[in-house]
DRENZATOR-953170 format. One record per residue: x, y, z negated of N, C-alpha, C in turn. Coordinates in steps of 0.05 Angstrom, whole numbers, plus 5000, padded with zeros to 4 digits. Example, Ala and Ser with C-alpha at 12.3 -4.5 7.8 and 13.67 -1.06 7.14 Angstrom:
2
526448864844524649104844526449344844525749554858527349794857525850014843
***
This chain:
779
522559487039523859227045522259017031521558817045519958597035521858377027521558307001523158086990521657826993522857637005521457377009521057236982518757096978518156946954519956706953520756646929522456406924520756156927522055966939520655716943521455506922523055586900524055386880521755316862521755076852519754976834521054886808519354816787520354726761519354906739520454866715519455026692519955316695522055386709522755666711520555816727518955666743516955796759514155776747514055666720511455636708510055906703507455896705505956146702505656216672505156476666504756556638502456396625500356346639498056196627498955916619500655806635501655536628503355536603505055746600506655766575504855796551502755956553500955996530499555726523498755576545497455326539499255126525501755126535503654946522504155026493504555276488505055376460502555316443500155366454497755316438497455026431498154856451498054566445499954486423502354606425504354546404503454636376502254886376501254986350498954806339497254726358495054556348496054286338498054186352499253926343500553956316502054186313503354246287501254276265499054426271497054466251495754206243495154036263493953776257495853606239498453616246500353466230500553576202500453846199500553956172498053896156495753896170493353826156493353536147494353366164494553086157496553046134498753196136500753176115499653276088498153506089496953606065494853406054493353296072491353096063492752856050494952776063496352546052497552616025498752846023499852935997497752955976495453075984493153105966492252825956491852645975491052375967493152235949495652275957497752145941497852265913497552535911497552665885495152565869492852545882490452445868490852165857492051995874492551725865494551715842496751875845498751875824497651985798496152205800495052325776493052135763491352005780489451815769490851575757492951485771494551255759495851335733496851585732498151675708496151685685493751795691491651805670490851535661490351355681489651075673491950945658494451005666496650895651496750985622496151245618496051345590493951205574491551165587489351025573490150745567491350605587492250325583494350315561496250505561498250505540497050535513495150715510493750755484492250495477490850375496489450125491491349905483493649895496495649685489496649725460497149975453497950035425495749945406493250015412491049935395490849625394491049495416490849195417493149075401495549175404497749065389497449105359496449345351495949385322493849195312491749155328489648965320490748685319492548615337493748345337495348295311496648505301498148465276496448485252494148615254492448655230490448435226489248325247487048135245487747895227490247785228490847555211490447605181490447865173490147925145487447825134485447825151482747765142481847475150483847315157483347045164483346875139481546685137481446515113483546295114483746145093485645925091484745685107486645525114486045265128487545045114486144825110487244595095486844345113489044205117489043955133490243725117489043495119490043265105492443145120494543105104497042985115497242695111496542595087496842315081495142245056494641985053493241875030494441605024495041554999496241304991495641244962496140994954495840904927498440934912498341044888500641054870500140864847501740654846501140444827501240544798503140724793503440814765500940974756499341074776496941234768494841054755494940784760493040604748493940514720496540524716497640414691497440604667497240864672497241054650495541294657494641434636493141674641495041904649493842104660495442324671495542554651498042654647498542894632499043134650500643084670501443314687502243214715501543374735502243314763503543564774505843534788507343764798508643694824509243904841510643874866512944064866515343964876517644144877517444334900519344524901519044754919519044674949520644474957520744404985518444224993516644154975514343974980515343704989517643624979518743364986518143154965518443224940518043044917515943154898514242974888512243044868512842894842511842994820512342864794509642814781509342574770506942504754507842414727506942564706507642494679505242364666505642114657503441964645503341994615501141904603500841934575502541744559504041574572506041404559508841524560509041774570511641904571513341834595512241684614513641604638513341814660515541934669515442124691516241984716514341964735514741834760515142044782517342034795517942214818517642054844515942164862515442014886515442204910515942084934515842244958513042334965512842594971510142704977509142585003510942525022510042445048508842165048510041975034509041695036508541565008509141694986508541584960510641394950512841364964514941184954516241304929516741124909517941224884520841294888521541534880524341614881525841534855524641594833525741504807523541514786524041374764522141364742523741414716523141624702524641694678522841704654523641574633522141574608522941804591521041964582521642184564522242064537524342174524525242074498523342154476521641954468519841994446520441784425520041844399520541644379518841394382519941174372518440924373516040934356514040774365511540744350510041004347510441184366508941434367507541454394505541604394504141654419503841954424503442024449503242314456500342394451500042604435497342704429496542954446498543104455497943334471500343414488499743524512501743624530501343924535503544074534503344364540505644444558505044604578506944694598507444984595510045064596510745344595509845474621511145434643510345514670511245304689509845294712510645104733513445164743514045414744516645494755518945404737518645424711520745344692520945044689518644904690518644614685518944544656518944734638519244684609516544604598516544384582514044284571514544184543512444154528512544054500510443824498511243624483509543394477508943384447506443404439505743364411505443064406506442974383506442694377504642624354504042374352502142284331503442284303506042304301507442304275508042584265506942784278507343064269509743194281511043074300513343194313512743274341514643414354514243504381516943474396516743424422519043394440518843614460521143754464521343964484523243874505522243864530523943764552523343944577524843884598524544024623524943834646523143844666523643704691524743894712526743804727527943974747529143804769530043944790531043804813533743914821535743744823538343814832538543774862539543974876539643964905542643954914543243754931545943734943545543674973547743704987547743665016549843455024548943265040550743055050552443175072554343005081556143095102554743145129552543005133551043055158549143295156549243435133547543675130544843615118544143365113541543305102541443375072539143445063538743535035538143295018539443274995538943064976537943194950535543114943534243224919534143014897535343064874535442874852533842984829531542854822530042944799531242854773530743004752531842934726530143054704530342944680529143044656531343124637531343374628533443464609532143564584533743594563532843684537534443924529533644164536535244404531535644464502534044354484534244414456534644154439535843964452536543714438534443494443535443244442533643024447532042944422532843054398531442994374528743134374526642994366524043114364523943314341522543534345522343744324520243674304520943664278518843604258517143844253514543814256512644024253510843984228509343764228507543704206508143424196509843394177510543124167508142974157507842734169505642564160502942624172502642844187500142914200500542944230498942834246499242844274498843124286500243174307499843434321497343414338495643604334493043604349493443754375494344004374494744154398497444304396498644354419501244484420501244684443502744904441503145094462506045184462507045254486509845334489509945564508511745754502512145984520514946094517516346124539519146234539519046514550520946674539521346944549524247024543525747054564528647104561530046874548531346924525532846714511531246604488528646664486527046584463524746404472524346184458522146004463520345994438517746034442515946004419514345754424514045594402512545344402510445364380507945364387505745374368504345104367503445034343502244774340500044784319498044614322495844574303495644284297495444214271495143934264492243854263491743604257489043504256487343614234488743744214487343864192486844164196487844274219487344554225489644734216491844624205494044794197495544884221496645124221498045244243500945294236502645274257505545314253506645434278508645614275510045734298512945674295514245584316517045524317518345704337520445844329521946024347524745894352525245854377527845744386529345954401531546044391533146254404535846154412536846254433539446164444541146414451543646434442545346664449545646704478545846954486546047024515548846934525548846844550551346764564553046564549551746404532553246214517554345994535552845914555553645704573556145784588556346034597558646114614561046204598560646344576562846464562563946294539562246144525563246004501562645704503562045604526561345324528562845184550565545164548567045024569566344734570566444634595565944354599563044274600561244474599558444414602557244274578558244314554557144194530554444324523552944174507550344274499550644534483549344754492549645014478548245004450549045174433547845184406545345354408543445304390540945454388540045454359538145624354537145654327534145604327533245434308530445364306529445474280527245634281526145754257523145694256522345584234519445524230518145754216515845834227514346074216511545984211510745934185507945874179506146114186503946054199502246274207500146344186499846174167497946234145495046224153494346114176491646094185490845804187488345744181487345474184485045484204485445364227483545384249482545104256479945054254478744794259477544784287477144544297475844494322477244624346479944634344481444754366481544554389480744634412480744464436483044524454483844784456486144864472487645084458490245104463492045294449493845414470494145684468495745824488497346054475499746104487501346344480501546514505501046774503501046934527503946984536504247104560506847144572508747324557507647514541509247694526509947594498509047344492509547224466508447394443506247524448505047694427502547564416500947434432498347334424498247034425496946914405496446634405493446594406492546434426489646394431488846114421486846104404485545854396482845844410482345624425479845594439478445334430475945364422474445124414473045004439471844764434470544624457467944764465466944954449464645104457465245364471467845424473468745674487469245904470469145874443469846084425472846114423473846364426476646414426477346594403479646544390480646704368483346804376483847064372486447194379488047234354490447124353492247164331494647324340495147554327497447724334499947604322501847534339504347404329506447604320506147854325508248044317508748054287506648064271507248064242508647804233507747584244509047324236511947324244512647424268515447424277517047624261515747814249517148014232517247934203516247694196516247594169513947694152511747784165509447884151507047694155504947744141502547574143501047644169500447444185498947484210496047434205494347534222491547494219490147484246487847354247486347344272484947604276485347714300484347984306481447984316480747794333478147794346477147514352474547474352473347224359470847284376470647134399468347174416468146944435466046924450465546704469466746774497468046574509469046604536467046514557464946364549462946264568460246354558458346324575455546394568454546194547452746274530451646094510450445844523451045614512450045364524451945244544454045384552456045274570458545204555460045024567462544934555464844974574467145064565469545094583470544814590471244784615472244524625475244534629476344764636479244784639479945084635482345134623483345404619486245404626487045614641489845634649490645934652493145984648494146254652494746294681494046534691494846614718497846674718499046694741501846754743502547004727504546984710505347214693504447194665502547014659501646974632500147204620498847364637497247594628494247534629493347434651490547374655489947084648487647044636486846774628484546694646484746464660482646354677481046154661478446184660476746014645474645894664474645624667472745484683470745344664468145344672466145214655464545014671462644884657461144664670458944764688458645024692456745134712458045184739460645134741462045174766463145454769463145614748464145884749466945904737468646074749471246124739471446424734472146504709472246784702475146854695475847104700478547204694478247404671479947354650479947514626482647644622482547904615484948054609484648204583486948244569486848394544486348684550484748804532484249094534483649204507483549464504483049604479480449754482478549704465475949834464475449934436475250194432474850314406476950224386479450204395481550124377481749834372479949674383480049384379481249254404482949054399484148904421482448654426481548624451479848394457480248324487479448084493479448004521477048104536477448194560475248304576474948134602472548074608471947924632471948124656473948114673474248314694473048224720472847964725471647874750471047574747469147484763468347204763468147094791468446824794468246694819466246464817464246464834462146264833462746044854461745794848461945574867459145454870458945194877456445074883454944964858456045014834454644934810455644684797457444544810458644304798460744384778461044234756463044304736465844314747467344524741470144534749471744354730473344174742474843984725477844054725478844214743481644274744482244544756484044694744485044944755488044914760488945034783491845024789492645294799493745464781494745724790497245694807497545864828499945864844502245994828504745924836507046014822508246274832507346374855508546614866506546824875503946764873501946954880499646934859497947134860495747144841493446974853494046734862492046554872491546324852489346204854488845954839487045774855487245514850485645314863483845184842481245164848479345044830478144794844477944574829476844324839474544244821472144184832469944104816469543804817467543714802467143424799466243284824465243434844464343304869466643294889469043394883471243384902471443624919469843834913470144084928472444244916473944364934476344524927475944804938476445004920476345274929478945414923479845584941482245744938481446034935482446174914481546444908483946614902483546874907485547074899484147264880485447314857484147474836484247774843486547874853486748164858484748244879484548094901482648164922479848074916479447914894476847804887475647674912477247484923476547374949476747064948474746944960474846654964475746604993478146484995479346455022478746175033477945985016477345715026475445585005473545425016471845264999470745035016471344785008470344565023470644305006469144105013469443845000471743695013473743634997476143495008476543214996476043184971476742934956474342754955474742504963472742294960473142154934470942064923471041934897471042144874472042064851472042244828474842364824475142614830477842734827478542774798481142754792482042784764484043014761485743064780487843264777488843354804490243584804491443684829493843854822495543904841497944064838498444204864499444464862500044624886503044674886504244664909507144714911507745004905510245054897511045334890510445534913510845444938510345624961507445634969505745484956502945484961502145354988503945184999503445065025502744775024502844645001502244354998500544314973498444174976496644104954496543804951496843714927496743424920494543384900492743194907490443134889490542834882489542774858489342504848486542434841485642204848482942104842483041894820480741824809480741634787481441354795481341294821482141024831485141014837486641214830489541214835490341314863488341414878489041524905490341794902492541824917493942084919493442184948492442434950491942554976493742804978494942835001496743055006495443235028495343495022494143685040496143905048495943975073497544195084495844445082496844655069495244895064496545125079494945265095495745505109494145735097495445895080494046115066496046345065496146495086498246695090497646955076495147055076494647325067492147335049492247195027489847195009489447454993491647614992491447854975489848084986488848045011487548265025484548225026483048435019480248455023479548745026477048805036476349085039476149225012475349074991475149204965477949264954479849084959482649134950483949354965483249394990484449605007483249885002480649894997479250144996477750204970477550004953476050034928477850044904476650124882478150114857478449824847480749754838481349484829482349484801481449304784482449274757484949094759487249214757489749064758490548984730492348784729493348694703494948924690494648944664495949154647494849424652492549454666491249704669488549694654487849924642485549924625482949954641483050044665480650084682481350064711479350024728479950004757481050264768483050234786484350464797485150414826485750644840486950624867489950634864491350424872494250424868495550294893497750414902499550294921502150234908502849984906505449894895505949624908507549624929507849384945509949184935511749274917513849094908514749164881516248984868517349024841519548824837521048854815523248684810522348414799520048394788519048154775517747964795518147704792516947504809513947474805513047544780510247514774508747774779509847954796508648204802506048174817504048344811501548344825501548564846501748494872501748694893499248864892499649124897497449314897497449464924495549394941495549484968493249674974492549844956490450034961491350254981489950285002490650495022489450765015487750774995486551034988488551244980490551184963492451394957494051504981494551325001495951405025494251575043491651495046489851655062489351925049489051925023488652175008491052355011493452235008495952395011496252515039495352355059495452455087493652705091491252685081489352905084490253135066491353085043492253305025494453455038496453325049498653455062497653625086495853505102494853645125493253885117491653855095490054085086491654325078493754275061495354505052497054625075497854455094499254565117497454735134494954635139493154795155492155045140492155035113491355265098493255495102495755435107497755645113497855705143497755495160498255535188495955655203493455575197491255665214490755965212490656095189490256385189492556535203495056455197497256605210497356555240496956305248497156245277494856375293492456345283490156445298490056755298490656875275490757165274493057275291495357135290497557215308496857185337495356975344494556935371492657145380490757225363488857435370490257705375492157775358493558025362495358015387496757795390498557775413497057765439494857615440493457575465491557805472490757975453488758175459489758455455491258505433492058775426494958845435496758645436499558705440500058785469501958975472502759065498504158845513503758815539504958595553508058575550509358795549512358785547513158645520511758725499512358605473511458315472509158255485508057985485510057795498511357885520513257715534515757645517516157785496518357725478517457565453515157635443514157505418513257225424511657185444510456915449512656705454514656745471516656535473518256485448518656705432520056665407518556485387515956525385514356355367514256065378513856045404513855775416516455635413518655785411521255655406521455525379519755615360519755485334518955195336517355125355516554845358518854665366521054775376523354605384525054535360524554645336526154575313525654295305527654125301527253845293525953835265523953665263522553645237524353535215526353375223528153275202529753495190530453705207531853935196530054095177527554135186525654275168525254125142525053865144524653705119527153715101529453715114531953735099532154005084531554215098531654485086529454505064527154395069524954415050525654265024526854035027527453875004529853974988531854065001534354144987534554444981533254604997533454894992530755014983528654964998526155104992524955014966525054754960523754654935525154774910527754774908528954914884528455214884528455334908527955624910525155694900523155544908520455594899520155544870521455334859521355284831522455504814524655624823525955844809524656114814523056134834521756394841518756354845517556194828514756124832512956364830513356544811511756784809512156964833514556984843515057144867513557034891513356764894511856644916508956704914507856674890504956734886504457034890506157204880505857494884505857564914507657434928507957484957505357404972504157184964501657094977499357284972499457424949497257614943497957894954500357984950501158254956501658304986502458095001502958145029500458225044498258075042495858175056494958455046495158505020494358765010496258985020498858925021500759115031500259185060499658985076499159035105496559195108494459125093492059285094492459575086493859615065494459885056496060045076498059915088499760045108498060115133496259935140494559985163492560215157491460215133489660435126491160705125493560705115495160955114495861045143496360855160496960925188494561055201492260945196489861055208489361345198490061405173489561665162491461885172493561805186495461995196494262165218495262405223494162565245494562425272492862485290492962345316495462405332496562645329498962715344501362545335501262455310503362285300502861995309500361905307499761625315500161585345499561785360499761755389502661745399504561805382507261785390508161495393506661315380507261025383505360915404506360805426504660705447502760485437500460465449498560255442499759985446499359805426500359535428503059495414504259715405506859695392506559745361504159755352503759815323504959595305505159345316506059125300508959175291510559325307513259375299513459535273511359695268511359855243510959685218509859435222509359265199511859115190513959105207516358965200517659075174518059345172519159445147517259405123514559405129512659355107513059075096513258885114513758605105516258575089518358705098520958695084520758825056519459055054519259195029517559035009515258945018513458785000514858534990516258405008517758154999519858224978521358434983523358514963522158594936519958744937518758834912517658594896516358394910515258164897517358004882519657954895521757794883523357964863523558224867525158384849523858414822521258444822519858484797518658234784518958004798517757754788519057674762521657704760523057624735522157784711521758044715520858214693518058144685516258104704513458034698513357764685515057574694515157304683516057314654517857484648518857514620516657634602515257834612513157964596510757804591509857664612507257524611507457224605509657104613509756804612512156704596513256864578515456784561517856694578518256814601520656774617520456544637518256384636518056164655515156104661514256164685511556104692511155804696513255664704513055374707512455244680513955324659513455214633510655284623509755524629507055604621504955434635505355374660503455204675503454924663505754824656505954544647504854524618505754704600505154674572502454794565501955034574499455164566497055074583497355044608495154954625494954654628497054514620497054214622497154114651498154274669498454194697501354114702501653864711504353764716505553894740508153924740509554054762511753874771511653804796513753644809515153834829517853824829519354014845518653994874518453744884517653704912514653634912513053824920510153804916508653884941506053904939504353974961504854264970505554444952506154714960508554724979510554574973512954564991512154445018510554235018509654115043507954315059506254465045504554665059506254875072508354975058510055175070511655065093512954835089514654725110513154625134511054465129509554345151507854555164506854755148505354975161507155125180509655165173511555295191511855135217511854865215512154705238509654695255507354735243504754705258504054975271504955195260504155465270504655485301506955415312507355455341505355305358504555065349502654915365499955055366498955135343496355275342496555545356498655685351498955955363498955945393500555765404500955765433498255705448496855505438494355425452492155645447491955745423489955945417490556205432493056275434493756525448493156505478493756275489493056235518490056255522488456135503485556145506484556435505485656595487484756875484485657045508488156995516489257165538487957115565487056865568485856785594482856845596481756975576478957065578478757265601476957225620476757405643476657705635478257865648478458145642475858295647474358205666471858355672469958335649470158125632468458115608469258335588471858355585472858565566472258845576472758895602472259155613469259215613467559025618464759065618463759135590464759005570463959065543464859345535467359415541468259685535466759895550466059835575464560025591461760075580460659875567457959905555458060045528460360125519460560285495461560135470462159875473463159715450465959805444466659795418469359845409471159605415473759635414475459395418474959175398474359245373473859035353471158905359469159055367466558935374466958755398468458835417469058665441470458415432472258435412473758205404471957985392470258065372468757855359466057795372465157975391462657915405463157785432465457825444465957725472468357535472470657645463473157495467473157235450472557255424472657015407470656805415468056875420466256665429467156525455468156685474469056565499471556385495473356475477475756315473475456115450473156085438472755905415473355615422472655515446473455235451476455195450477955375461480855355461481955385433480855575417481755615390481255365373478855255377478155015362479954785370480454755395482354545404485054585392486054835391488654885380488654805350486554865336486454795307486454495304484954345320484854055317487453925325488754025346491253925354493353975332493254205320495054265298494454075274491854025269491153835248492253555253491953465278493053205286496053205283497353415290500253445286501053415256499453545239499953535210499453255199497353125209496652855199498852655206499952675230502052485238504852555231505252785217507952865210509252665191511852605195513152405179515452525163517452645177519952715164519652935143518053135149517653355129516453245104514353085107513052975083514852785068516352635084518152445071520352575055521352795064523652925050522853155031520453255034519653495019517753424996517053174992515253104970516552894953515352844929516352634912515852354923514152344945513652094958512351894939510751994921509351814902506451784910505451544913502651504922500651544900500051794893498151854873495852014885493552004871491252154881490752384862491852614869491552854852491453094871489353254868489053484886490953714877492253684854494053884843496153964864496354224870498254324890501054284881501554254855504254224844505053924842503353744851504053464851504653374879506353164882507053064908504952864918505552724939503752524951505452344969504152144979505451985000503351945022504251995046502451975069502751705083500851655100500951395115503451385132504051605146506451605164509051575148509251715125511651695109511951415097509651305089509751035077510750825098509850855122510750675143513750705148514650955149517550995154519250885131518250905107519850815084519850515081517650385085517350105077517549905100517149985125517449785146520249665148522349815145525049685147525549485125524149505102524649325080522649095078520549095095518548885093519348635109518348415099518848155113516948135136518048055159516448035183514247835179511847905187509447745186508447695157509647825138508547805110506047975107504747945085502348105079503148405079505348465065506248745064506748855092508048695109508648785136506048845152504148665150501748705166500048935154500148975128498549195117499849465126502449475130503649715141502649765170502249545185501049585211498149675209496749575188494049675183494049965177496050055162496350345156496750505182498450385200498750515226496150525242494650315240492050305254490150515242490150545216488450745203489351025212491951075213492951335223492151375252492351165268491451185296488451255298486851125281483951185281483351465271484951555251484651825241484852025265487052015279487452195301485352165323484651915328482651855349479951975342479151935317476452035308476452345308478552465297478652755296478852875324480452755341480652865368478052835384476652605379474052565392472052765383471952805356470053015346470753295356473353345358474253605368473453645397473653435413472953455441469953495444468353355428465453395430464653675422465753775400465154045392466154255412468554205423469554385443467754405468466854175477465054175500462454325494461454285470458954435463459454735462461654815450462355095450462755205478463955045495464355135522461755165537459954975533457354985546455755225536456055285510454555495498455455765507458055815509459056075515460056105544459655905561460555925588458856125605456456185595454756365610455056655602456956715583457356995575458557155597
***
């Protein structure tokens, strides 16, 4: 039977070849779409990865730029701008004894040789008030002496042999509109009556110095006789026993010094009220120890020597802030700084540093009241601003026209007032933010006040206002490297040897358990490690010091002996332990050796070290022991660094191509020969990278070092002494520093140094890694 062909059309009647063509076209379209999608994803990933890498570089650059932005102002010099110039009529009528500016730079004071104190506005020279100092009639002022600018206490020697002690000060009040009202005044804290010093003989020179509740007044008459007056005032007399604000009582005691000194040109008492300095017009200085005189004994001059070079004459002498250092200017334009020191049992002044100018005679010195700065003005009108600690000249230029006579600097160091011989008063605005900083002060040894020799010291603050900041970064950099060194000393051998055994010898089943466990150590917060190290580990190590040392020696020996004994066992016993599981046999060895070391340490300590090895180290060896020291940091920070080094080094060893290992073994090499001839050279770039990354981790560590050390910035390689690192110093002091202050910016400089540390070491590591990779890539 013949079936007629269907005459229907449409997809149902499509031929098999047409279906295949349609399916092939669909597959081709899908493949093209997938290829385009993969290409798009590949390009997008490339762009994102590139953008991420560039973003990381930009972020690092931005950090570097910001640090530089905060640090660069430290090395900027001072700037001085003229604000105003005017005539002060009183400057023509009398000679000048003293010129001063109050703290707000609003009012200045000029004390003339007639005893008239003129207070005038700094801005325009308008007289605020004029006060006459109470001096006896028919007497004249022969000498003026100032205690300190900050106190305002001064003494006037008179021609009749008496002296007046007074103080200039400023009372501040506020009006209803909030404006500040400053009222200057002259007061007499020890009575308005002049003190009789040399009856019938004029006072030639006078000096005054206060310390606490005691004021010392020294004087020399025209005949060379010397006298010391001690004025003491009971503590808290004004508040407790002086109702109504009456004049407090005080005691005046005259102490003859028993010395006759001629040709005295200047007279000074140091800040500690211990030494009296007599200076002649040729620069010869005599030191008189006041302690015997104050104790009722005979005093004597201890030393005499020249403050200036032979043939030169001193032109002005002043104490630096604190009354410790003496600044001596001479007619050659040089200013030298002198400090007391002891040489061969003799107390003498030592010239610690000098500042040179253009050779014109220095006519005036003006020490600042809150920093170790001073301003020097020469006869040509040139003014220089210097910092003694940094041994730095921050400004030098000719500012004053005509013949300058005197100058004064405001307590904040921001306003300078100069006077010329024609009565001109010039006011200058001074911008001098960071004079304490120089490369020598940051990285070199500096002779600080009250120190016998130059040293590296970091001490950024103190309770005293006359404190000399010490900003040496050397102790911090040394402490950073010391902490990293002891941490790496523990971490590198353990981490690298552990990585070698885990990556090459250990059975895979055991490796899958050990490696994640060690890497999990990296997740421990460093603040917890530091807390445990400071509160538990440090006392434990101190009480078991011999056990710790015994453990460091006996543990490697114990493991070697256990390994040797294992090798000596018959093969049928050793083969019962599968290859790669030998490490489990060392666990009981570690436990037993640890127990034995600590169990017998007390007995050994009693027999050999009289019961305390720490006392023996301190007393017999002379090595100081601090409970929180570098040993504690090495143990704690080494524990924190081990996972980082282990993980990277183990991956480098494990990923060495297996055909290299098999080829070496097939050629007859032993597993150990294969290890150090093939595996380690091939993996050396990764092992080196692991070590440098671990070192960078140790350098930047903060919390462990902060909590596990004494945090003292000292330079001592002693493992039993603490240290302070750059990171720990930043963490400690940034919250307490004043924004934009010198201290604040130096902390940013410390951060920049830490940043450069890591950058330099990482760069060196990358260069060495690439060379190792190029060298061993052909193995």
